[in-house]
C-alpha positions in Angstrom: -103.7 -34.7 75.5 -100.8 -37.0 76.1 -100.5 -37.7 72.3 -100.4 -33.9 71.6 -97.6 -33.4 74.1 -95.5 -36.2 72.6 -95.9 -34.7 69.1 -94.9 -31.3 70.4 -91.8 -32.7 72.1 -90.8 -34.6 69.0 -91.2 -31.5 66.9 -89.1 -29.5 69.3 -86.3 -32.1 69.2 -86.4 -32.2 65.4 -86.4 -28.4 65.1 -83.5 -28.1 67.6 -81.5 -30.8 65.9 -82.0 -29.2 62.4 -81.0 -25.8 63.7 -77.8 -27.3 65.1 -76.6 -28.2 61.6 -73.6 -26.1 60.6 -74.8 -23.0 58.7 -72.7 -20.8 56.4 -73.6 -17.2 57.4 -71.4 -15.6 54.7 -72.5 -14.9 51.2 -69.5 -16.6 49.6 -70.2 -18.5 46.4 -68.9 -22.0 46.1 -68.3 -24.6 43.4 -69.5 -28.0 44.4 -67.7 -30.5 42.2 -69.4 -34.0 42.2 -67.7 -37.3 41.7 -69.1 -37.5 38.1 -67.4 -34.2 37.2 -70.5 -32.1 37.1 -70.5 -28.8 39.0 -73.0 -26.7 40.9 -72.5 -23.1 41.9 -74.2 -21.2 44.6 -74.4 -20.4 48.4 -74.1 -23.2 50.9 -77.0 -22.9 53.3 -76.3 -25.9 55.6 -73.7 -28.7 55.8 -73.1 -31.7 57.9 -71.3 -35.0 57.6 -74.2 -36.5 55.5 -75.3 -33.8 53.1 -75.1 -30.1 52.2 -77.8 -27.8 51.1 -76.9 -25.4 48.2 -78.9 -22.5 46.9 -78.0 -22.0 43.3 -77.9 -18.7 41.5 -81.1 -19.5 39.7 -83.0 -19.8 43.0 -83.1 -23.5 43.4 -82.4 -25.2 46.7 -80.6 -28.5 46.2 -79.7 -31.1 48.8 -76.5 -33.1 47.9 -75.3 -36.2 49.7 -71.7 -35.9 50.9 -70.6 -39.2 49.3 -71.0 -37.8 45.8 -69.2 -34.5 46.6 -65.6 -34.7 45.4 -64.5 -31.1 46.1 -65.8 -27.8 47.4 -64.0 -24.6 46.2 -64.8 -21.0 47.1 -65.1 -18.7 44.1 -62.8 -15.7 44.0 -63.8 -12.3 42.6 -61.3 -12.5 39.7 -63.1 -15.7 38.6 -66.3 -13.8 37.8 -67.1 -11.9 34.7 -68.2 -8.2 34.8 -71.8 -9.5 34.8 -71.1 -11.7 37.8 -71.1 -15.0 35.9 -68.6 -17.6 37.0 -65.8 -18.2 34.5 -63.0 -19.6 36.7 -59.4 -20.3 36.0 -58.1 -22.2 33.1 -56.5 -25.3 34.6 -54.1 -25.5 31.7 -53.3 -21.8 31.4 -49.5 -22.4 31.6 -49.6 -23.9 28.1 -50.7 -22.8 24.7 -50.3 -25.1 21.7 -46.5 -25.4 21.6 -45.0 -22.9 24.0 -45.3 -22.2 27.7 -45.3 -19.0 29.7 -44.0 -17.6 33.0 -46.9 -18.8 35.1 -46.1 -21.8 37.3 -48.2 -25.0 37.6 -49.8 -25.6 41.0 -48.1 -28.3 43.0 -49.7 -31.6 42.3 -51.7 -30.5 39.2 -49.9 -32.9 36.8 -51.4 -33.4 33.3 -50.8 -35.0 30.0 -51.3 -33.4 26.6 -52.2 -35.9 23.9 -51.1 -34.8 20.4 -51.6 -36.6 17.1 -47.9 -37.3 17.0 -47.5 -38.4 20.6 -47.9 -37.7 24.4 -46.5 -34.8 26.5 -46.4 -35.4 30.3 -46.0 -32.5 32.7 -45.4 -32.8 36.5 -45.7 -29.9 39.0 -42.9 -30.8 41.5 -43.6 -27.7 43.5 -45.5 -24.4 43.0 -42.4 -23.0 41.2 -40.8 -25.9 39.5 -42.0 -28.4 36.9 -40.6 -31.3 34.9 -41.9 -33.0 31.8 -41.2 -35.5 29.1 -42.6 -35.6 25.5 -42.1 -38.0 22.6 -43.8 -39.5 19.6 -45.6 -42.7 19.2 -42.3 -44.2 17.9 -40.4 -43.0 21.1 -38.1 -41.0 18.8 -37.1 -38.3 19.7 -37.5 -38.2 23.5 -37.4 -34.7 25.0 -37.1 -33.7 28.6 -38.3 -30.3 29.9 -37.8 -28.3 33.0 -39.2 -24.8 34.1 -38.7 -22.7 37.1 -41.1 -19.8 37.6 -41.1 -16.7 39.9 -43.6 -13.9 40.4 -42.0 -10.5 39.9 -44.8 -8.2 41.0 -48.5 -7.7 40.5 -49.3 -10.2 37.6 -45.9 -10.4 36.1 -44.2 -13.8 36.1 -40.8 -14.8 34.8 -39.7 -18.4 33.9 -36.3 -19.9 33.1 -36.5 -23.3 31.4 -34.9 -25.8 29.1 -35.6 -28.6 26.7 -33.1 -31.4 26.1 -33.7 -34.2 23.6 -32.2 -37.3 22.1 -33.0 -39.3 19.0 -33.1 -42.3 21.4 -33.1 -45.8 19.9 -32.7 -44.6 16.3 -29.0 -43.8 16.9 -28.4 -47.5 17.5 -29.1 -48.1 13.8 -26.3 -45.7 12.6 -22.7 -44.9 13.4 -23.5 -41.7 15.3 -24.4 -42.3 18.9 -24.8 -38.6 20.0 -27.7 -37.1 18.0 -29.9 -34.7 19.9 -30.8 -31.1 20.6 -31.2 -28.5 23.4 -33.3 -25.3 23.8 -32.7 -23.1 26.9 -35.3 -20.4 27.1 -36.8 -17.6 29.2 -40.4 -16.4 29.3 -42.0 -13.2 30.7 -45.8 -13.2 31.0 -48.4 -10.8 32.3 -51.8 -11.9 33.5 -53.6 -14.6 35.5 -54.8 -18.2 35.0 -57.9 -16.7 33.4 -56.1 -14.4 30.9 -52.5 -13.9 30.1 -50.0 -12.9 27.4 -46.3 -14.1 27.1 -43.2 -13.3 25.3 -40.5 -16.0 25.1 -37.1 -16.4 23.6 -34.3 -18.9 23.5 -31.5 -20.5 21.5 -32.0 -24.0 19.9 -29.1 -26.2 19.0 -29.3 -29.5 17.1 -26.3 -31.9 16.7 -25.9 -35.0 14.6 -23.1 -36.9 12.8 -20.4 -34.5 14.3 -22.1 -31.3 13.0 -24.2 -28.8 14.9 -26.5 -25.9 14.0 -28.0 -23.3 16.3 -30.7 -20.6 15.8 -32.4 -18.0 17.9 -36.1 -18.6 18.5 -38.9 -16.4 19.9 -42.6 -16.5 20.5 -45.6 -14.3 21.3 -48.6 -16.1 22.8 -51.7 -15.6 24.9 -55.0 -17.0 26.1 -58.2 -15.8 27.6 -61.0 -17.8 29.2 -64.2 -16.2 27.9 -66.7 -18.5 29.6 -66.8 -21.4 32.0 -66.3 -23.8 29.0 -64.3 -21.9 26.3 -60.8 -20.4 26.2 -59.4 -18.6 23.1 -55.7 -19.4 22.5 -53.0 -18.0 20.3 -49.5 -19.4 19.9 -46.5 -18.7 17.7 -43.1 -20.3 17.2 -40.6 -18.2 15.2 -37.1 -19.4 14.1 -35.1 -16.3 13.4 -33.4 -16.1 10.0 -29.8 -17.1 10.2 -26.7 -15.6 8.5 -26.1 -16.7 4.9 -22.6 -18.1 4.4 -20.9 -18.1 1.0 -18.2 -20.7 0.1 -15.9 -20.3 -2.9 -14.0 -23.2 -4.3 -12.2 -24.1 -7.5 -12.9 -27.3 -9.4 -12.2 -28.9 -12.8 -15.2 -29.0 -15.0 -15.8 -30.0 -18.6 -17.0 -26.9 -20.5 -17.7 -26.1 -24.1 -15.3 -23.8 -25.9 -17.1 -21.9 -28.7 -13.8 -20.8 -30.2 -12.7 -24.4 -30.9 -16.1 -26.0 -30.9 -14.9 -28.6 -28.5 -15.3 -29.6 -24.8 -12.3 -29.3 -22.6 -11.4 -29.4 -19.0 -11.0 -26.0 -17.2 -10.5 -24.9 -13.7 -13.7 -23.1 -12.7 -14.4 -21.0 -9.6 -17.7 -22.0 -8.0 -19.6 -20.0 -5.3 -22.2 -21.7 -3.2 -24.5 -20.4 -0.5 -25.6 -21.9 2.8 -28.9 -20.1 3.5 -30.8 -20.3 6.8 -34.2 -18.9 6.0 -36.6 -17.9 8.8 -39.6 -20.0 9.8 -42.7 -19.0 11.7 -45.7 -21.0 12.9 -48.9 -19.0 13.9 -51.7 -21.0 15.6 -55.0 -19.4 16.7 -57.4 -21.8 18.3 -60.1 -22.7 20.8 -59.9 -24.8 24.0 -63.1 -26.5 25.2 -63.2 -27.4 28.9 -65.3 -30.5 29.0 -65.1 -30.9 32.8 -62.7 -30.4 35.7 -59.3 -31.5 34.5 -60.4 -32.4 31.0 -60.2 -30.2 27.8 -60.0 -30.5 24.0 -58.1 -28.0 21.9 -57.9 -27.4 18.2 -56.4 -24.7 16.0 -55.3 -23.9 12.4 -51.7 -23.4 11.6 -50.3 -20.7 9.3 -46.7 -21.2 8.2 -44.3 -18.5 7.1 -41.2 -19.8 5.4 -38.5 -17.4 4.0 -41.1 -14.6 4.1 -43.6 -16.6 2.1 -46.9 -17.8 3.5 -47.3 -21.6 3.0 -50.8 -23.1 3.5 -51.0 -26.0 6.0 -54.4 -27.6 5.9 -54.0 -30.1 8.8 -55.4 -28.6 12.0 -53.6 -28.8 15.4 -55.5 -31.1 17.6 -54.8 -31.7 21.3 -56.4 -33.3 24.4 -55.6 -32.3 28.0 -56.1 -34.7 30.9 -55.2 -34.2 34.5 -53.1 -36.9 36.1 
């Protein structure tokens, strides 16, 4: 009898203690990101300082120790597909292959974009302002970037930015110490971090050896995250055709005179043209989200030069990593 009463008291204590664990009464779905980068999605049934109990969408109930939980994020409605499947935001949605858009980076979400030619570091100083630096493996040139973004209304965003570069140490080998370039630009985009489209324009100037040349540039780009792992990306970079300049000069040349059958010097008028043909890069591609803060991107580049399509067999390959 005494043994039965002790068992009953122990059971009541256990049941009462279990029921005192924090319970999530809402039906909000959560992303539970573990320390190894894997994710679980579902409803949190219970949670305390030691563990949480998650009921996944496929009906499983999983108990997860708190020490392997890195982050818990609630899932917003716009992160779900029409079928209710979780897609989420694209962490690198402010970048395409080459260009950017009006969307701001979130403060603290710094990243590096590894290219075959070199690294590109981007730092979110605030929710509206970002700074970056890109270069090649030879540290020539070195280009600094800055972008300030504002939300206009609904899903429209506007950004004002600039790129400023220098040929760095290579100028020490020559007589010119002031070679570089600048590209102020604006960008207007519509959409979210899951899907967006952007139109950008700017004016690029390059100077070297006392001369400078400037051209207008523009871009149409966009991306859409079609699943939790895959985003489709399109980028373009278009250099507007410049004005053709003609130069006329007179110079002495040795020419053949059919009347005399001899060569003789004559003053000849020569006209030369300085042509500035247009150039366009068009890059469709795919971004594969390997895990939180880690993605691989590749695309194939089509080049239009002076209204002629030029094949470019080398793919564009990039790696994104959060810092």
